[in-house]
N, C-alpha and C positions, 0 to 999 in steps of 0.2 A: 449795522448792516455789514454782512460778511463780504469777503473779497469777490465772491461769485455774483452777489447782487450788485456790487460796485461795478463789476465787469459788464453786467447787463446794462447798467445805467450809462456807463461810458460808451458802450456799443450804441445805445440809443442816440446820445448826443452826437456821436461821430457820424452815425447814419443820417441824421437830420441834416448835418452840415454837408455831407456828401450829396444828398438829394438836392439841396439848394444849388450846389455847384453844377450838378448834372443838368438841372433844369435851365441853367443859365447858358448852356452850350447850344449853339445853333449851327450845326455842321452843314456846310454847303453841299448840295448834291453834285454829282458828276464824278469823273474818274480822277482827274488831276487838276489842282488849282495852282496858279502862279502866285508867288508870294513877294512881299517887299523884302528888301535886303535885310539880312541879319548882320549888323555891324559889330565886330569884336575889337575893342580898343585894348591892345595888349598892355599898354603903359598906364591905363587908368585902373589903379589898384583899389580893391575893397577890403574885405576881411580875410584874415589868415584862417585856413581850415585846419581843425585839429583831427577830424576824422568822422567815421560812421561806424555804428555798431548796434549792440543790444545788450540785454541783461541775461545772465545765467543765474538761475534761482533754484539751487538744489533742494532747499528746504520745502519748497512748494510743489515743484514738478520734476525733481530729479536732475542730476548733473548731466551735462553734455558728455557723451562718450568720447573716447580718444579720437575716433574717426571724425566725429562731429566737430571737435575742436579744430581739426585740420581744415574741414570744409568751411567753418566760420571764419577763421583767422589766417588761413593760407591765402595766397594770391595767385595760384596757378589755375589750370583748367578745372572747371567744375568746383571752384572755391569762391567764396563771397568777398574775400579781401577786406574783412572788417578790421578796423584799426583802433576801436574802442570797445572795451568790455566794462559793463556795469555789474557790480556784485552787491550782495545783501549783507548789511551789518546786523547780524542776529542779536537780539537782546540778551541771549544766553551765550556767554563766551565759550562754553563747552561745545558749541556748534560751529565755531569759526573755522575749524579745520576743513569743513566741507567746501569752502570757497577756494582752497589752495590749488588743486590739480588743474582746473581750467584756467585759473588766473596765471599760474606759472607758465603754462603752455602758450597762452595768449601773448604774454610778454616775450617769450622766446621767439614768437613769430612776428614781433615788432609792434604789438598793440600797447596802448596805455590802459590802465585799470583805474576806475574810480568806484567809490562805494556809497551806498545810501542806506540809512537806518529807517525802519518803520516805527520802532518803539525803543525807549530807554529800558534798562533793566527794571524789573517789576518794583524793586524797592525805591525807585526814583519817581514812580508814577502815583498820581492820585486821581480819583474820580470827581466829577463836578457836574452840576446841572447846566447843560447846554441846550437852551431852547426846549426844555422839558425832558431831555434825555439825561437821566441821572447816572447813566453808566459811561458817559463820555470821559475820556482820559486826557490828562495833560501832565507835563513835567512839573514836579513840585518846585515851587519858587525857591526853596532852600537847597535845591539839588542841581542848580545850573552848573556850578563849578565841577561837581562830581560827574555830570553828564559830559562835559568837555573832556574830562580825564578818561571816561569810558571810550569816547571816540579816539583819544590819543592811544589808549591801550590797544584798540583794534589796529591802528596804524602801525604800532610797534610790533604787534603779533605778526601781522602780514609781512613786515620788513624782515623780521627775524626768521621767517619761513620762506624767504625768497621772492616776496612780492612787494616791490616798492610802489605804493599807491601814488597815482598822479594827483588825486584829490579825494576829499571826503565831504559828503553832504551833511547838513545839520538835521534835515528831516525830509522824508518823502511825503509830498502832498499834505502839508500842514493844514491846508484849507479844505480838505476833502477826506477827513480822517474818521469816518464812521466806524472803521474797524481797526484803527490804530490811534496815534497820538495827535491831538489838536494843538495848534499854536495860533494865537492871534497875531496880527501884524505887529502889535506892540511887544508881545512876548518874544517874537523872533528878533525884533530890533534890540531888545534888552540883551538877549544872548549874543547877538552879533557885536554889540558895543562892549560888553563886559567880559565875555568868555571865549569868543571865537578866536581871539588873538593868541590864546594859549595852545591852540591845536597845531601840532607839528606836521602840517600838511597844507596844501592848498584847500581852501574852504569854498564849498558850493552852497548857495542859498538863493531863494527860498524853496525852489521846486514846486511852485503853485501848480495845481492840477490843470488849470485852464489859462495859464499865463496871465492871471489876474494881477494887475499892476498895484493894487492896494497892498499886496504882500511885499512887494519889492520897492515901492516908492519910498517908504520910510528909511530903508537901508541906503538908498542912493542919496537921500537928502540929509543924512547924518554922516559927517566926515569920519568919525571914529568907526562906526559900523561899516562904512564903505571901505575903509582901510583894511578891515579884517576879512572882507569878502574878496576872493580871487576870481570866482566864476559865478555869474548870475545864471542859475539853472531854471528852466521852465518846462512844463509839459503842455501839450497842445490838444488836449481832449475837448473837442467841440469849439475850439478857438477859431473865430472867423479870420480869414486872411487879412481883412482890413484892420485887425487888431495885432497883426504880427509886428508891425513897426513899434518902436519904443523910443520916442524922442527924448525922454528924460535920461535914458541910458546913454544915448548919443551925447547928451549934454554933460552928464556927470561921470560916465563910466570909463574914462580914459585909462588905459592900462589894464582894464578888466576884460575877461572873456565872457562871451554870451553863448550858452549851450542849450540846445533842446535835448533834455535828458530822458524823456520818455514819451512815447506815443505808440498806438497802433492805428492804422488808417486804411480804408474808411470804416471798418467794422471788425468785430472779433467773432464772427459767425464760424461755426465748426466747418472745417474743410473748405474754407473760402479762399485759400491762398492762391489757387490756380485759376480763379474766375477771370475771364477776359471779356471786355476790356476793363473790368473793375480794378484789376491789379495795376493798370496804368495810372490809377489815381495815386499810387505810392510815389512814383517818380515826379508826378505833378506836385504832390505835397512837399517833397524834398526841394524841388525847384523853388516853391514859394518860401520855404523856410530859409533857403540860402539868399534869395533875391529880395523878397519883401521883408523878411525878418532879420537878415544879416547874421543869422546864427552861424557859429563856427563848428558846431558838432550836431549830428543828427543821430539819436540813439533810440532804437526801437524797444518795445517791451520784450517779451520772451523771444530769444533767438529761435528756439525750436518750439513750434506750436502749429496746429492745423491751420491757423490764420497768419502765420509768421513767415519770415524769410526762409526758414528751414522747416520742412514738414517733419512729422513725427518719425518718419522712416529715415531721416537724415539727408534727404535730397533737397535741392534748392527749388523753391516754389517760384511761380511767376512774380509774386511780390518780391521775393528775394532777388530775382534777376533785375527788377526795376531798381532796387537799392544798389545792386552791383554796378549798374551803369555809372554810379557816382563812386562807390567805395573802392572799386578795383582800380580806378583811374585817377581820381582826385585824392591824392595821397596826403598824409599829414605834412603840414608846412606849406602846401600849395596855397596860392592866393587867388581869390575870386577877382576877376577883372570885368570891366563894364562890357555888357553886350545888349543888343536889342532884345529885351525880355519877351516881347510879344509881337514879332514882326508881321504876323498874319493871324487872322482869327483862329483860335485854338492851337496855335503853334507857340511853343515856349522855349526860350534859349537861355542858357547860362554858360559862362566860360571861366576857366581857371588856368593858372600857369604855375609851373614848378619843374625842377629837374630839367630845365631847358626845353620843356614841352608846353604846348597849348592844348587844353582839353575843352571840348565843346560838347554839351549835352543838349540835344534837341528833342522835344516831345511834340508829336503830332496827335492831337486828340480828335481830329476830324475823322469822319467816316470815309474819306477819300484821301488819296495820296497828295502830297504837296512837293513841287519842285522848288527848293529853297536855295537862294544865292547867299553865300556867306562872304563877307568882306572883312579882311584883317587890316587893322590900322596899327602902325608902330610896332610891327613885328613881321618877319618874313618866314614863310613856310613853303616848301616846294611840293609836298605831298602830304595827304592825311590818310591814316588808316581809320576804319570804322567798324563798329559792332552794333547789331540791331536786335532788338527784342520786339516781337509783334505777336499776333495770335498764333502764328505758325513757327516762330523761331525764338530761341533763348540765347541772347548774347552771341548771335551768329556773326562771325567775321564777314564783312562785305569786301568788295574789291576796293583797292586803294584809289584815291582820287587825286588827280594832279591839280595843283594850284597855279593858276595863270595870273601873273602879276600879283595881285593881292586877293583874288577871287577864286572861289570854287562853288560849283553847283552840286547839289545832292538831292536825290529823291528820298523824301521821308514817307515811308509807307503809311497807309491808313492805320490809325490807332497803334502807334509805335513809339519807341524811344530809341534814339541813336546816339552813340558816343563817338566823337571824332578825336583823334590824337595826331598832332603833328610836331615835328622837331623844329624848334625855333632856330632861325639863322641858317636854314638849309633851303 
C-alpha cells in the first residue's frame, strides 16, 4: 500500500473517531449557560511540556520556504510559535542535505529537532511473507548493528552541519508499514536491548501508528531495553481517548519522556484546514493528549498542507490557530498543573505554568456561549490577558480581565478556544 492509500485509511479511521466524538456532544440550547467553577491548582504539578510542532518533509512534498520557516517557528504576530521540528531520515544518505536549511533555522528560532526513519538502506532490508504479502520488508537480522550505525551517521552528519538533534527514532510506524519497513514487537525489543544503546542521541521508540501498547509494553517490561529508550513516541491515528492513558508507562517509565510524535486530526481532506467548527477539534484533541494522555509533546504531520496548520500559500489555517493557542503560550519547560478538565458540558480546561506565568486554555464546544468562573489555588494573579479563536476570529486579543481575590469570570464564546495568561505573584 502506498502512502496515499495509507493516508486515505488514516483519514477514514480518524473521521470515524471524530464522528463518534461529535455524536456524543449534546449542546444545550440558549444564548449563555452558567458553568461550574474551573479550579486551577498552581502547585499541583503534572508533566513537563517539551513543545508543539510538526514535520517538514522535503523528499515528499518539498521544503518549507524561508518565509514559511519564520511563520512556523517564530513566535510573533501571525506566527505559530512551534518549538519542535520533526525531520525525515532518508535511507539514501545523499539526500540528507535536504533537511538542513529548515532544521538550522528552526533551531535558531529556539526549536528542538528530532528525526524519524521510514526505511533502512536497501542493502540492510529483506522481503518476507507477511500474511500473504510476499513483498513486505524488514530489517535483516544480521544488520541490526549496521542499522544502529546508520542512525549514528545521520546524527553525526546533522551535527557536523549545524544541527544538534534532540533525539532520533528507531522506526516510523513499525506496525503499519505497508509502504515501509515492518518491525514486530519482539524485533523492536531486540534492537532496543542490543543496539539502541550505541546510538549517540536520545532514542525514541516505538512510534506505533495507533499507540498500540503491544509495541511498547515489551520495552517497558525489559530493564535493558527501557534503559536504552529515552522517549516513548506514539501516533494517535484513530486512537480512542479512553486509550490515551498508559498505566504501565506510569509504573515503569520514571525518567522517560512521553511524546505524541505524529497525527493529523480529525481528517486529511483537501482544503479542510479552515472548516469551522471542525477545526476546533484540533484544540480539543490537544487538550485530551495533554490531560488524558499526559503527553509532553504534540507533533502534527505535515506543517504545510491543505489540511494542516499552515496552508499551501504559507498562511496559518483555522487548525493552525487552534494549535497556536497552545504552542505560542505553553513554551518548552512549562509544567502542566491540575485544573478542572471538564467544568461544564462541552467545556474543557487545561492549565500550565512557566516563566512566572499561568496559562489556561479553555475550549467551549457548545453552540452557545458560556460564562465561566475560574478559581486559582496556591497562586496569585491580579489580571489575565486573553486571546480568542472562534468562527469569526483568529487568536484575537480580548480585553484583559481583573482577578478579584482568586477568581475571574470570562465569557467563552460559542464554539471557541480561549487562552488566558497571567503573571504569577501580581
